[in-house]
DRENDO-1510 file (C-alpha; in Angstrom, 1 decimal, always signed):
<recs>
REC; n; res; u; v; w
REC; 1; MET; +22.3; -233.8; -13.3 .
REC; 2; SER; +20.4; -233.2; -10.0 .
REC; 3; GLU; +22.5; -235.4; -7.7 .
REC; 4; ALA; +26.2; -236.0; -7.7 .
REC; 5; LEU; +27.4; -239.4; -9.0 .
REC; 6; SER; +28.3; -241.8; -6.2 .
REC; 7; ARG; +31.9; -242.5; -5.4 .
REC; 8; GLY; +33.2; -245.3; -7.5 .
REC; 9; SER; +31.2; -244.2; -10.5 .
REC; 10; VAL; +33.0; -244.3; -13.9 .
REC; 11; ILE; +33.7; -241.1; -15.9 .
REC; 12; GLY; +34.2; -241.8; -19.6 .
REC; 13; ILE; +36.8; -239.6; -21.3 .
REC; 14; LEU; +37.1; -239.2; -25.0 .
REC; 15; GLY; +40.8; -238.8; -25.8 .
REC; 16; GLY; +43.8; -240.3; -24.0 .
REC; 17; GLY; +46.4; -237.5; -24.1 .
REC; 18; GLN; +47.9; -235.5; -21.3 .
REC; 19; LEU; +44.7; -233.7; -20.4 .
REC; 20; GLY; +42.9; -237.0; -20.0 .
REC; 21; ARG; +45.8; -238.2; -17.9 .
REC; 22; MET; +45.6; -235.3; -15.5 .
REC; 23; LEU; +41.8; -235.5; -15.4 .
REC; 24; SER; +42.1; -239.2; -14.4 .
REC; 25; VAL; +44.4; -238.3; -11.5 .
REC; 26; ALA; +42.0; -235.6; -10.3 .
REC; 27; ALA; +39.1; -238.0; -10.5 .
REC; 28; SER; +40.9; -240.7; -8.5 .
REC; 29; ARG; +41.5; -238.2; -5.7 .
REC; 30; LEU; +37.8; -237.7; -5.5 .
REC; 31; GLY; +37.0; -241.4; -5.5 .
REC; 32; TYR; +36.0; -241.8; -9.1 .
REC; 33; ARG; +37.4; -244.0; -11.8 .
REC; 34; CYS; +38.1; -243.1; -15.4 .
REC; 35; HIS; +37.6; -245.0; -18.6 .
REC; 36; ILE; +39.5; -243.6; -21.6 .
REC; 37; TYR; +38.4; -244.0; -25.2 .
REC; 38; GLU; +41.3; -243.4; -27.6 .
REC; 39; PRO; +42.0; -244.4; -31.2 .
REC; 40; GLY; +45.8; -244.1; -30.9 .
REC; 41; GLN; +48.4; -243.9; -28.2 .
REC; 42; ALA; +47.1; -243.1; -24.7 .
REC; 43; PRO; +49.4; -241.5; -22.1 .
REC; 44; ALA; +46.3; -241.3; -19.9 .
REC; 45; GLY; +46.2; -245.1; -19.9 .
REC; 46; ASP; +49.1; -245.2; -17.4 .
REC; 47; VAL; +46.7; -243.7; -14.7 .
REC; 48; ALA; +43.2; -244.5; -15.8 .
REC; 49; HIS; +41.1; -247.4; -14.6 .
REC; 50; VAL; +40.3; -248.8; -18.1 .
REC; 51; VAL; +41.3; -247.9; -21.7 .
REC; 52; THR; +39.4; -248.7; -24.9 .
REC; 53; PHE; +41.6; -248.5; -28.0 .
REC; 54; ALA; +39.2; -248.1; -30.9 .
REC; 55; GLY; +38.3; -245.6; -33.6 .
REC; 56; TYR; +35.5; -243.1; -33.5 .
REC; 57; ASP; +33.9; -245.0; -36.4 .
REC; 58; ASP; +33.6; -248.2; -34.4 .
REC; 59; ALA; +30.0; -248.2; -33.3 .
REC; 60; ALA; +30.3; -251.4; -31.3 .
REC; 61; ALA; +33.2; -250.2; -29.3 .
REC; 62; LEU; +31.5; -246.8; -28.7 .
REC; 63; GLY; +28.4; -248.6; -27.5 .
REC; 64; SER; +30.3; -250.8; -25.1 .
REC; 65; PHE; +32.3; -247.8; -23.8 .
REC; 66; ALA; +29.1; -245.8; -23.1 .
REC; 67; GLU; +27.5; -248.8; -21.4 .
REC; 68; ALA; +30.5; -249.1; -19.1 .
REC; 69; VAL; +30.5; -245.5; -17.9 .
REC; 70; ASP; +28.1; -243.2; -16.0 .
REC; 71; VAL; +28.9; -239.9; -17.7 .
REC; 72; ILE; +31.0; -238.8; -20.6 .
REC; 73; THR; +33.4; -235.9; -21.0 .
REC; 74; TYR; +36.3; -235.2; -23.3 .
REC; 75; GLU; +39.8; -233.8; -23.6 .
REC; 76; PHE; +39.7; -233.8; -27.4 .
REC; 77; GLU; +37.0; -231.9; -29.0 .
REC; 78; ASN; +37.2; -233.0; -32.7 .
REC; 79; VAL; +35.0; -236.1; -32.2 .
REC; 80; PRO; +32.8; -236.9; -35.2 .
REC; 81; ALA; +29.2; -235.9; -34.9 .
REC; 82; GLU; +28.0; -239.4; -35.7 .
REC; 83; SER; +30.0; -240.8; -32.8 .
REC; 84; LEU; +28.5; -238.2; -30.5 .
REC; 85; ASP; +25.0; -239.0; -31.6 .
REC; 86; LEU; +25.5; -242.6; -30.6 .
REC; 87; LEU; +27.1; -241.8; -27.3 .
REC; 88; GLU; +24.6; -239.1; -26.3 .
REC; 89; SER; +21.7; -241.6; -26.9 .
REC; 90; LEU; +23.2; -243.8; -24.1 .
REC; 91; ARG; +24.9; -241.4; -21.6 .
REC; 92; PRO; +25.0; -237.7; -20.7 .
REC; 93; ILE; +27.8; -235.8; -22.2 .
REC; 94; ARG; +29.4; -232.9; -20.2 .
REC; 95; PRO; +30.1; -230.3; -21.6 .
REC; 96; ASN; +27.2; -230.5; -24.0 .
REC; 97; ARG; +27.1; -231.0; -27.7 .
REC; 98; ARG; +26.5; -227.4; -28.5 .
REC; 99; ALA; +29.8; -226.4; -26.9 .
REC; 100; LEU; +31.5; -228.9; -29.2 .
REC; 101; ALA; +29.7; -227.7; -32.3 .
REC; 102; VAL; +30.6; -224.1; -31.7 .
REC; 103; SER; +34.3; -224.8; -31.0 .
REC; 104; GLN; +34.8; -227.3; -33.8 .
REC; 105; ASP; +34.2; -224.8; -36.5 .
REC; 106; ARG; +36.0; -221.4; -36.4 .
REC; 107; LEU; +33.3; -219.7; -38.4 .
REC; 108; THR; +30.6; -221.0; -36.1 .
REC; 109; GLU; +32.6; -219.9; -33.1 .
REC; 110; LYS; +33.2; -216.4; -34.5 .
REC; 111; GLU; +29.5; -215.9; -35.3 .
REC; 112; PHE; +28.5; -217.2; -31.9 .
REC; 113; LEU; +30.8; -214.8; -30.1 .
REC; 114; ALA; +29.7; -211.9; -32.3 .
REC; 115; GLY; +26.1; -212.8; -31.5 .
REC; 116; LEU; +26.9; -212.3; -27.8 .
REC; 117; GLY; +28.1; -208.8; -28.5 .
REC; 118; LEU; +31.8; -209.8; -27.9 .
REC; 119; ARG; +34.6; -208.4; -30.0 .
REC; 120; THR; +36.5; -210.7; -32.3 .
REC; 121; ALA; +39.0; -210.2; -35.1 .
REC; 122; PRO; +37.4; -209.2; -38.4 .
REC; 123; PHE; +36.6; -212.3; -40.3 .
REC; 124; ALA; +35.4; -213.7; -43.6 .
REC; 125; ASN; +34.3; -217.1; -44.6 .
REC; 126; VAL; +36.4; -218.7; -47.4 .
REC; 127; GLU; +34.9; -221.8; -49.0 .
REC; 128; SER; +37.2; -222.0; -52.0 .
REC; 129; VAL; +40.2; -220.5; -53.7 .
REC; 130; ASP; +37.9; -218.3; -55.9 .
REC; 131; GLU; +36.5; -216.6; -52.7 .
REC; 132; LEU; +39.9; -215.7; -51.4 .
REC; 133; PRO; +40.6; -212.5; -53.4 .
REC; 134; ALA; +37.3; -210.9; -52.2 .
REC; 135; ALA; +37.9; -212.0; -48.6 .
REC; 136; ILE; +41.4; -210.4; -48.7 .
REC; 137; GLU; +39.9; -207.2; -50.2 .
REC; 138; ARG; +37.3; -207.1; -47.4 .
REC; 139; ILE; +39.6; -208.0; -44.5 .
REC; 140; GLY; +42.8; -206.6; -45.7 .
REC; 141; VAL; +46.4; -207.5; -44.9 .
REC; 142; PRO; +48.1; -208.5; -42.8 .
REC; 143; SER; +45.7; -211.4; -42.1 .
REC; 144; ILE; +45.7; -215.1; -41.3 .
REC; 145; LEU; +43.8; -217.8; -43.1 .
REC; 146; LYS; +42.8; -220.6; -40.7 .
REC; 147; THR; +41.2; -223.8; -41.6 .
REC; 148; ARG; +37.7; -223.9; -40.0 .
REC; 149; ARG; +38.3; -227.3; -38.5 .
REC; 150; LEU; +41.1; -229.3; -36.9 .
REC; 151; GLY; +43.7; -226.6; -36.5 .
REC; 152; TYR; +45.7; -226.3; -33.3 .
REC; 153; ASP; +49.1; -225.1; -32.0 .
REC; 154; GLY; +49.5; -223.0; -35.1 .
REC; 155; LYS; +48.7; -225.8; -37.6 .
REC; 156; GLY; +46.4; -225.2; -40.5 .
REC; 157; GLN; +47.3; -221.5; -40.8 .
REC; 158; ILE; +48.7; -219.3; -43.6 .
REC; 159; ARG; +49.8; -215.7; -43.0 .
REC; 160; PHE; +49.0; -213.1; -45.7 .
REC; 161; THR; +51.2; -210.0; -45.8 .
REC; 162; ASP; +50.6; -209.1; -49.4 .
REC; 163; ALA; +47.2; -208.8; -51.1 .
REC; 164; THR; +48.5; -210.6; -54.2 .
REC; 165; GLN; +49.3; -213.8; -52.4 .
REC; 166; ARG; +47.3; -216.8; -53.5 .
REC; 167; ASP; +49.3; -219.8; -52.3 .
REC; 168; TRP; +46.3; -221.7; -50.8 .
REC; 169; THR; +44.3; -224.7; -52.1 .
REC; 170; GLY; +43.0; -226.0; -48.8 .
REC; 171; ALA; +39.8; -226.8; -46.9 .
REC; 172; PRO; +37.1; -224.3; -46.0 .
REC; 173; SER; +38.7; -221.6; -43.9 .
REC; 174; VAL; +38.2; -218.3; -42.1 .
REC; 175; LEU; +40.3; -215.2; -43.0 .
REC; 176; GLU; +41.0; -213.3; -39.8 .
REC; 177; GLY; +42.1; -209.7; -39.9 .
REC; 178; PHE; +45.1; -208.5; -37.9 .
REC; 179; VAL; +44.5; -207.5; -34.3 .
REC; 180; ASP; +46.9; -205.0; -32.9 .
REC; 181; PHE; +47.3; -206.5; -29.4 .
REC; 182; PHE; +50.1; -206.1; -26.8 .
REC; 183; ALA; +49.2; -209.1; -24.7 .
REC; 184; GLU; +47.3; -212.3; -24.7 .
REC; 185; ILE; +45.5; -213.6; -21.6 .
REC; 186; SER; +43.3; -216.6; -20.9 .
REC; 187; VAL; +40.5; -217.2; -18.5 .
REC; 188; ILE; +39.8; -220.7; -17.1 .
REC; 189; VAL; +36.2; -220.7; -16.1 .
REC; 190; ALA; +34.1; -223.5; -14.6 .
REC; 191; ARG; +30.3; -223.8; -14.6 .
REC; 192; ALA; +28.2; -226.3; -12.7 .
REC; 193; ALA; +25.0; -227.9; -13.8 .
REC; 194; ASP; +23.1; -225.6; -11.4 .
REC; 195; GLY; +24.5; -222.5; -13.1 .
REC; 196; ALA; +27.2; -221.7; -10.5 .
REC; 197; VAL; +30.3; -220.2; -12.0 .
REC; 198; ALA; +33.9; -219.9; -10.7 .
REC; 199; ALA; +36.9; -218.6; -12.6 .
REC; 200; PHE; +40.6; -218.8; -11.9 .
REC; 201; ASP; +42.8; -215.7; -12.2 .
REC; 202; PRO; +43.5; -214.8; -15.8 .
REC; 203; GLY; +47.0; -215.8; -17.0 .
REC; 204; LEU; +49.4; -214.0; -19.3 .
REC; 205; ASN; +50.4; -216.2; -22.3 .
REC; 206; VAL; +53.5; -216.2; -24.4 .
REC; 207; HIS; +53.6; -218.2; -27.6 .
REC; 208; GLU; +56.5; -219.4; -29.7 .
REC; 209; GLY; +55.9; -220.8; -33.2 .
REC; 210; GLY; +52.2; -220.9; -32.6 .
REC; 211; ILE; +52.6; -223.1; -29.4 .
REC; 212; LEU; +52.1; -221.9; -25.9 .
REC; 213; ARG; +55.4; -221.5; -24.2 .
REC; 214; THR; +54.5; -219.9; -20.8 .
REC; 215; THR; +51.6; -218.7; -18.8 .
REC; 216; THR; +52.3; -216.3; -15.9 .
REC; 217; VAL; +50.0; -215.5; -13.0 .
REC; 218; PRO; +49.4; -212.8; -11.8 .
REC; 219; CYS; +49.5; -211.3; -15.3 .
REC; 220; GLY; +50.3; -207.7; -14.2 .
REC; 221; LEU; +47.3; -206.1; -16.0 .
REC; 222; PRO; +44.8; -203.7; -14.4 .
REC; 223; GLN; +42.1; -205.4; -12.3 .
REC; 224; SER; +39.3; -203.7; -14.1 .
REC; 225; LEU; +40.4; -205.4; -17.4 .
REC; 226; LEU; +40.8; -208.8; -15.7 .
REC; 227; THR; +37.3; -208.4; -14.2 .
REC; 228; ASP; +35.9; -207.8; -17.7 .
REC; 229; ALA; +37.8; -210.9; -19.0 .
REC; 230; VAL; +36.2; -213.1; -16.3 .
REC; 231; LEU; +32.7; -211.7; -17.0 .
REC; 232; MET; +33.2; -212.4; -20.7 .
REC; 233; ALA; +34.2; -216.0; -20.0 .
REC; 234; ALA; +31.2; -216.4; -17.7 .
REC; 235; LYS; +28.9; -215.0; -20.3 .
REC; 236; ILE; +30.1; -217.5; -22.9 .
REC; 237; ALA; +29.7; -220.4; -20.5 .
REC; 238; GLY; +26.2; -219.3; -19.6 .
REC; 239; ALA; +25.1; -218.9; -23.2 .
REC; 240; LEU; +26.3; -222.4; -24.0 .
REC; 241; ASP; +24.6; -223.9; -20.8 .
REC; 242; TYR; +28.1; -225.2; -20.2 .
REC; 243; VAL; +29.0; -227.8; -17.6 .
REC; 244; GLY; +32.7; -228.2; -16.9 .
REC; 245; VAL; +35.9; -226.2; -17.4 .
REC; 246; MET; +36.5; -224.0; -20.4 .
REC; 247; GLY; +39.5; -222.0; -21.6 .
REC; 248; VAL; +38.8; -218.6; -23.2 .
REC; 249; GLU; +41.7; -216.8; -24.9 .
REC; 250; LEU; +41.6; -213.0; -25.3 .
REC; 251; PHE; +43.8; -210.4; -26.9 .
REC; 252; VAL; +44.5; -207.3; -24.9 .
REC; 253; THR; +44.4; -204.2; -27.1 .
REC; 254; ARG; +44.4; -200.4; -26.4 .
REC; 255; ASP; +40.7; -200.4; -27.1 .
REC; 256; GLY; +39.9; -203.3; -24.8 .
REC; 257; LEU; +39.5; -207.1; -25.0 .
REC; 258; VAL; +39.1; -209.2; -28.2 .
REC; 259; VAL; +38.1; -212.8; -27.9 .
REC; 260; ASN; +40.5; -215.0; -29.8 .
REC; 261; GLU; +39.0; -218.5; -29.3 .
REC; 262; ILE; +37.4; -220.8; -26.8 .
REC; 263; ALA; +38.3; -224.4; -25.9 .
REC; 264; PRO; +35.5; -226.5; -24.3 .
REC; 265; ARG; +37.8; -228.5; -22.0 .
REC; 266; VAL; +40.6; -228.0; -19.5 .
REC; 267; HIS; +43.2; -225.9; -21.1 .
REC; 268; ASN; +47.0; -225.8; -21.4 .
REC; 269; SER; +47.1; -222.2; -20.0 .
REC; 270; GLY; +45.3; -223.5; -16.8 .
REC; 271; HIS; +48.1; -225.9; -15.8 .
REC; 272; TRP; +49.5; -223.3; -13.4 .
REC; 273; THR; +46.5; -224.0; -11.2 .
REC; 274; GLN; +48.1; -227.3; -10.1 .
REC; 275; ALA; +50.7; -225.3; -8.1 .
REC; 276; GLY; +48.7; -222.1; -7.4 .
REC; 277; CYS; +45.3; -223.2; -6.1 .
REC; 278; VAL; +43.9; -225.7; -3.7 .
REC; 279; VAL; +41.4; -226.9; -6.3 .
REC; 280; ASP; +43.0; -226.9; -9.8 .
REC; 281; GLN; +41.3; -226.9; -13.2 .
REC; 282; PHE; +41.2; -230.7; -13.5 .
REC; 283; GLU; +39.5; -231.2; -10.1 .
REC; 284; GLN; +37.1; -228.4; -10.9 .
REC; 285; HIS; +36.1; -230.0; -14.2 .
REC; 286; ILE; +35.6; -233.4; -12.5 .
REC; 287; ARG; +33.5; -231.7; -9.8 .
REC; 288; ALA; +31.2; -230.1; -12.4 .
REC; 289; VAL; +30.9; -233.2; -14.6 .
REC; 290; VAL; +29.9; -235.5; -11.7 .
REC; 291; GLY; +27.6; -232.9; -10.0 .
REC; 292; LEU; +29.7; -232.0; -7.0 .
REC; 293; PRO; +29.8; -228.3; -5.9 .
REC; 294; LEU; +32.6; -226.3; -7.5 .
REC; 295; GLY; +35.7; -225.9; -5.3 .
REC; 296; ASP; +37.6; -222.8; -4.2 .
REC; 297; GLY; +39.9; -221.9; -7.1 .
REC; 298; GLN; +41.4; -218.8; -5.4 .
REC; 299; ARG; +45.1; -218.4; -6.1 .
REC; 300; TYR; +47.4; -218.6; -3.1 .
REC; 301; ALA; +50.8; -218.5; -5.0 .
REC; 302; ASP; +52.3; -216.7; -8.0 .
REC; 303; VAL; +53.2; -219.2; -10.7 .
REC; 304; VAL; +54.9; -219.4; -14.1 .
REC; 305; MET; +53.9; -222.4; -16.1 .
REC; 306; GLU; +56.3; -223.5; -18.9 .
REC; 307; ASN; +55.6; -226.1; -21.5 .
REC; 308; LEU; +58.3; -228.7; -22.1 .
REC; 309; ILE; +58.4; -229.1; -25.9 .
REC; 310; GLY; +60.4; -231.6; -27.9 .
REC; 311; ASP; +64.1; -231.3; -27.0 .
REC; 312; ASP; +63.3; -229.4; -23.8 .
REC; 313; MET; +63.4; -232.9; -22.3 .
REC; 314; ASP; +67.2; -232.6; -22.4 .
REC; 315; ARG; +66.8; -230.1; -19.6 .
REC; 316; LEU; +65.2; -232.7; -17.3 .
REC; 317; PRO; +68.2; -233.2; -15.0 .
REC; 318; ALA; +68.5; -229.4; -14.4 .
REC; 319; LEU; +64.8; -229.1; -13.8 .
REC; 320; LEU; +64.8; -231.9; -11.2 .
REC; 321; ALA; +67.5; -229.9; -9.3 .
REC; 322; GLU; +65.5; -226.6; -9.3 .
REC; 323; ARG; +63.8; -225.5; -6.1 .
REC; 324; ASP; +60.1; -224.4; -6.1 .
REC; 325; VAL; +59.5; -226.3; -9.3 .
REC; 326; GLN; +56.6; -228.7; -9.8 .
REC; 327; LEU; +57.3; -231.1; -12.7 .
REC; 328; HIS; +54.6; -232.9; -14.8 .
REC; 329; LEU; +55.6; -235.4; -17.4 .
REC; 330; TYR; +53.0; -236.8; -19.8 .
REC; 331; GLY; +54.4; -240.3; -20.3 .
REC; 332; LYS; +55.0; -239.9; -24.0 .
REC; 333; THR; +57.8; -242.1; -25.3 .
REC; 334; GLU; +58.6; -240.4; -28.6 .
REC; 335; ILE; +60.2; -237.0; -28.5 .
REC; 336; ARG; +59.4; -234.9; -31.6 .
REC; 337; PRO; +59.9; -231.2; -32.4 .
REC; 338; GLY; +56.8; -229.2; -31.4 .
REC; 339; ARG; +55.4; -232.1; -29.3 .
REC; 340; LYS; +54.4; -231.2; -25.7 .
REC; 341; MET; +56.2; -233.6; -23.4 .
REC; 342; GLY; +55.3; -232.1; -20.1 .
REC; 343; HIS; +55.3; -228.9; -18.2 .
REC; 344; VAL; +56.8; -227.3; -15.1 .
REC; 345; ASN; +55.1; -224.9; -12.6 .
REC; 346; ARG; +57.5; -222.5; -11.0 .
REC; 347; VAL; +56.2; -221.1; -7.8 .
REC; 348; ARG; +57.3; -217.6; -7.0 .
REC; 349; ARG; +57.5; -216.8; -3.3 .
</recs>
């Protein structure tokens, strides 16, 4: 994209969840409109210009959507390849198809990262139950069997603590060996179409039950290690010819950094940027997608981001009374265990 899209142009977003919602708000501040494509419920529809409710197998709806927008991005990466083929024939997709192909399949992702010379957990492909014993013998225990596709927030995973365990009959998966780490961090990196790269400060992540609970910035780790993390994220983005914002999760071990996974979109662990930076991850993504220069993502405040999950919504009155707290609710009407309902950014002065 050689020139920035003119103000008033329409950004198509595949997926209508909270990430699409916050992207739409960021786009509106810059004078752009958003058109959401969502098969189910769309919290983003409360703030977007237009919403198309249709399935990813609806060729007519996909075509009409593409014709109505100027560029397409996504907040949900598990879009069927056939749908992307149709969309890409009509409009540019940012980030590109390769980024999606790599991130949609855990085996492809691991092989891609290893090909860049980056450390990952030991891994073995497991196509069937018959292949599981050999994979366990090779990788050892403890280990984690993860479905190659569609897993998130701890879903689609089985932990193996005993080499005799065989309680699995699922889809093609990857067996990952145990990584002895003492912290997990993530880097939110942005890359523009001209190759310019900007990264936010790495955040320290804490998970509960496979779901991100908090991200803290600054993360309290040595600067040399954080610099290495940013350089790794930039290397990944460059290798993918990436345009947009990407989340890169890394384990911190005594022997250095191990890349856990990548997410080709704005990321939950980057929500702290809304309270800690003049240009947050959502605006940075919009800037990259429409061809504007990347903004200044330098941190000016210390922040702890906390996800509000399920019954955490019962704490809403107390949260509203807190000082130095920025509240973000996602507009979801049904509260369920494990469902992200919003988040808070606590600013530390």
